[in-house]
C-alpha positions in Angstrom: 2.6 2.1 -17.2 2.4 5.6 -14.7 3.7 8.7 -15.3 4.3 11.7 -13.0 4.6 14.9 -15.0 5.0 17.9 -13.9 3.7 17.5 -10.4 3.5 20.8 -7.6 1.4 21.5 -4.8 1.5 23.9 -1.9 -0.4 24.6 1.5 -1.5 28.2 1.3 1.8 30.1 0.9 4.2 27.4 1.6 5.4 25.4 -1.3 5.5 21.3 -0.8 6.1 20.0 -3.9 8.2 22.4 -6.6 7.9 19.8 -9.9 8.4 16.3 -9.7 8.3 13.9 -12.5 9.9 10.4 -13.1 7.9 6.8 -15.0 7.0 4.0 -13.6 6.7 0.6 -15.6 5.6 -2.8 -14.8 7.3 -4.9 -12.7 8.9 -2.1 -10.6 9.4 -1.9 -7.2 9.8 2.2 -6.9 10.9 3.6 -3.6 10.5 7.5 -3.1 12.9 8.8 -0.5 13.5 12.5 0.7 13.8 14.6 3.6 11.3 15.3 6.0 8.8 17.3 5.0 9.5 17.4 1.0 6.3 16.1 0.3 6.4 12.1 -0.1 3.1 11.3 1.5 1.6 14.2 -0.4 3.0 12.7 -3.8 1.8 9.4 -2.9 -1.5 10.9 -1.9 -1.9 12.7 -5.5 -1.0 9.5 -7.2 -4.1 7.9 -5.7 -6.2 10.4 -6.6 -7.3 11.4 -3.2 -5.4 14.6 -3.3 -5.6 17.5 -6.7 -2.3 18.9 -7.8 -1.9 22.3 -8.1 0.2 21.7 -11.4 0.9 18.8 -13.2 -0.8 15.5 -13.8 -0.9 11.2 -13.1 -1.3 9.3 -16.4 -2.4 5.6 -15.6 -1.7 3.8 -18.8 -2.2 6.7 -20.8 -5.2 8.1 -19.2 -5.3 11.2 -16.5 -6.5 10.1 -12.8 -8.3 12.2 -11.1 -9.8 10.2 -8.9 -9.1 7.3 -7.1 -9.6 3.9 -9.2 -10.1 0.5 -8.6 -6.1 -0.6 -10.3 -4.5 1.7 -7.3 -4.8 0.3 -3.9 -3.2 2.2 -0.8 -1.6 0.5 2.7 -1.0 3.3 5.0 1.5 4.0 7.7 -1.2 3.0 10.9 -2.5 0.4 9.6 -6.1 2.5 9.5 -8.0 -0.7 10.4 -11.6 -0.2 11.9 -11.8 -1.0 15.4 -15.5 -1.9 15.1 -15.1 -4.4 12.5 -13.6 -7.9 12.6 -10.1 -8.6 10.9 -11.9 -10.4 7.6 -14.9 -7.4 7.7 -12.0 -4.6 7.6 -10.2 -6.7 4.4 -13.9 -6.9 3.1 -14.2 -3.3 2.7 -11.8 -3.6 0.0 -14.5 -4.8 -2.1 -17.2 -2.8 -1.0 -17.4 -0.8 -4.1 -17.2 -4.2 -6.4 -20.2 -5.6 -7.2 -19.7 -8.8 -5.6 -21.9 -10.8 -3.4 -21.4 -11.4 0.0 -20.3 -15.6 -0.4 -17.8 -14.4 -2.9 -16.2 -11.9 -0.5 -16.0 -13.8 2.4 -14.4 -16.9 0.0 -11.8 -14.4 -1.3 -10.9 -13.0 2.0 -10.8 -16.5 3.3 -8.2 -17.3 1.1 -6.0 -14.1 1.5 -6.0 -14.6 5.2 -4.1 -17.9 4.4 -1.8 -16.7 1.8 -0.8 -13.7 4.4 -0.6 -15.8 7.6 -3.6 -14.4 9.1 -5.6 -18.2 9.1 -7.7 -18.4 12.2 -7.5 -14.3 13.3 -10.1 -13.5 10.7 -13.1 -13.2 13.5 -10.7 -11.4 16.1 -11.0 -7.6 16.1 -7.6 -5.2 15.1 -7.2 -4.7 19.1 -6.2 -8.6 19.6 -3.5 -8.2 17.0 0.5 -7.3 17.4 1.6 -4.6 14.7 3.1 -6.8 12.3 -0.5 -8.9 12.4 -2.2 -5.4 11.9 -0.3 -4.5 9.0 -0.7 -7.6 7.3 -4.4 -7.0 7.5 -4.1 -3.7 5.9 -2.1 -5.0 3.0 -5.0 -7.9 2.7 -7.3 -5.2 2.4 -5.6 -3.6 0.0 -4.8 -6.3 -2.6 -8.1 -8.2 -2.2 -9.6 -5.9 -5.0 -7.0 -7.4 -7.2 -5.4 -3.8 -8.1 -2.7 -3.6 -10.6 -0.6 -0.6 -8.6 0.4 -0.8 -4.7 0.6 2.4 -3.1 2.6 2.3 0.2 2.8 5.2 2.8 5.9 3.8 5.3 4.1 0.8 5.9 6.9 -0.5 8.1 7.8 2.2 9.9 5.0 1.1 13.0 6.8 -2.1 13.7 10.1 -3.2 15.6 12.8 -3.6 13.4 12.3 -7.8 13.4 8.5 -7.9 12.3 9.7 -5.1 9.9 12.6 -7.2 8.3 10.2 -10.8 8.3 7.5 -8.9 6.5 9.2 -7.1 4.3 10.3 -10.4 3.2 6.9 -11.4 3.0 6.4 -8.6 0.8 8.7 -9.2 -1.9 7.4 -13.3 -2.2 3.9 -12.4 -2.0 4.6 -10.1 -5.2 6.0 -12.9 -7.1 3.8 -14.7 -6.6 1.6 -15.6 -9.9 -2.0 -15.2 -7.9 -1.3 -11.4 -7.0 -2.0 -9.1 -9.9 -0.1 -6.7 -8.5 2.5 -5.4 -10.7 3.9 -2.1 -9.7 4.5 -1.1 -6.1 5.2 2.5 -5.3 6.6 3.0 -1.9 7.4 5.8 0.6 9.7 5.4 2.9 12.3 7.5 5.0 14.4 4.2 5.6 17.2 4.4 3.2 18.2 0.3 3.6 14.7 -0.7 3.3 14.4 1.2 -0.1 17.8 -0.6 -1.1 16.0 -3.9 0.3 12.9 -3.8 -1.4 13.1 -1.6 -5.2 14.8 -1.7 -8.3 14.3 1.6 -8.5 14.4 4.5 -5.5 13.5 8.3 -6.9 15.5 10.6 -4.2 14.0 13.9 -3.7 15.3 17.4 -2.4 14.3 19.3 0.4 11.1 21.7 -0.1 10.0 22.3 -2.6 11.2 19.4 -3.3 12.1 17.9 -7.3 14.0 14.9 -8.3 17.8 15.1 -7.4 18.1 11.4 -8.9 16.7 8.2 -9.9 18.8 5.6 -8.6 18.7 1.9 -10.3 19.2 -1.0 -7.9 20.1 -4.2 -9.9 20.7 -6.8 -6.5 19.8 -9.7 -6.7 16.6 -11.0 -4.4 17.0 -12.0 -2.1 19.7 -8.9 -1.0 22.1 -9.6 1.2 22.3 -6.2 3.6 25.5 -7.3 5.1 27.5 -7.7 1.8 29.5 -4.6 0.0 27.7 -4.2 -3.2 24.1 -3.9 -0.9 26.4 -1.1 1.3 27.4 0.3 -1.6 24.4 1.5 -2.8 23.2 2.5 0.6 26.4 4.8 0.7 25.3 6.4 -2.7 22.1 6.7 -2.3 22.7 8.9 1.1 25.5 11.0 -0.3 22.9 12.1 -2.7 20.4 12.5 -0.3 22.9 14.8 2.0 24.7 16.8 -1.0 
């Protein structure tokens, strides 16, 4: 479904991404994990068509991605909500490039607010929400356009652990819903436990200039018990690969 082929990227003389290649299939949740500064977030923006790689290409269903496309949506680490717009106006921004009338946008946004547990906050402003609620608005904005691929850049790192844990569980349930067309998620994270909890494939990167050290398959059933031996074995293995 998505191919990352020989991606390389530098900032001036600093070689950030060395050579990264991996594939992503339908119904996968992939986490990209690696040391700080190895270009994880940059790679995600290259996949999204927001940054042009120095070498290599991104293919979606065989077609090269050179700019943002409708089938890919992005969830940012810092929510990226516009404070002068209400929450529902922020969500409707996800439809701004589509030829849809205002009534349809409003109806679609309100339906999504119900699904995301945001009902009643439509006309409030982002500064009236908790961090977890802000990120729900950010996710709603990303999926309102019915993308096939959802890219997430450390979406839970700004949240306290209890809020992050609840939102991670909600994300898994949401992606299983037949009403949500997302069929592939690629998430950047620095949290190994989070990667094991959510992913069925973990792409482990090296220090910069980064390359793929290993692609680890995670076959544990959902919901995953974070206290089980099987879960901890997966966590320990990824830590070992990261630090070797």
